[in-house]
C-alpha positions in Angstrom: 66.7 27.8 -85.1 64.6 30.3 -87.0 62.9 32.6 -84.5 61.2 35.8 -85.6 63.5 38.9 -85.6 62.2 40.6 -82.4 62.6 37.4 -80.4 66.0 36.7 -81.9 67.3 40.2 -81.2 66.2 40.0 -77.6 68.0 36.7 -77.2 71.1 37.9 -79.0 71.3 41.1 -76.9 70.8 38.9 -73.7 73.7 36.7 -74.8 71.6 33.5 -74.8 71.9 33.1 -78.6 74.7 33.5 -81.1 73.8 35.5 -84.2 74.2 33.9 -87.6 72.2 36.1 -89.9 68.8 36.9 -91.3 66.9 35.7 -94.4 66.7 38.9 -96.4 69.0 39.6 -99.3 70.4 42.8 -97.8 70.7 44.5 -94.4 67.5 44.5 -92.4 66.3 48.1 -91.4 65.6 46.9 -87.9 69.0 45.2 -87.4 71.4 46.7 -89.9 74.4 45.2 -88.1 73.0 41.6 -88.4 74.3 40.2 -91.7 72.2 38.5 -94.3 73.0 34.8 -94.5 73.2 35.3 -98.3 76.2 37.5 -97.7 78.2 34.5 -96.4 76.4 31.6 -98.0 76.2 32.2 -101.7 72.8 31.3 -103.2 71.1 31.1 -99.8 67.4 32.0 -100.1 64.5 31.6 -97.6 60.9 32.2 -98.6 59.0 33.1 -95.5 55.2 32.9 -95.6 52.9 34.3 -92.9 49.1 34.5 -92.9 46.8 36.6 -90.8 43.3 35.3 -90.1 40.3 36.9 -88.5 36.7 35.9 -88.0 34.5 36.4 -91.2 32.4 39.0 -89.4 35.4 41.2 -88.5 34.6 44.8 -89.6 36.4 46.0 -92.7 38.2 49.0 -90.9 39.7 46.5 -88.5 40.7 44.1 -91.3 42.4 47.0 -93.1 44.2 48.1 -90.0 45.5 44.6 -89.4 46.7 44.3 -93.0 48.4 47.7 -92.9 50.2 46.8 -89.7 51.2 43.4 -90.9 52.7 44.9 -94.1 54.6 47.5 -92.1 56.0 44.8 -89.9 57.0 42.6 -92.8 58.8 45.5 -94.4 60.7 46.0 -91.2 59.4 49.4 -90.3 58.7 50.3 -86.7 55.1 50.2 -85.5 53.4 53.6 -84.9 53.6 54.9 -81.3 50.6 54.2 -79.2 48.3 57.0 -78.2 
């Protein structure tokens, strides 16, 4: 099973899933105690593709905000606090 990290962490913390590891080469900043699969399976690699789509008429500022938030999430940094 390959759920996204937030979903997986929720299930691991609830005790409904056993942890195996994540796809990054090193520790993930959001879950530093979750090992990388490559640490125990030499040569393991997973390329993860994700696309974000919006209607063609979406205003540029909204597009830029969506891209910025997507990149932040892909890098594993926490989202900014809501106002």
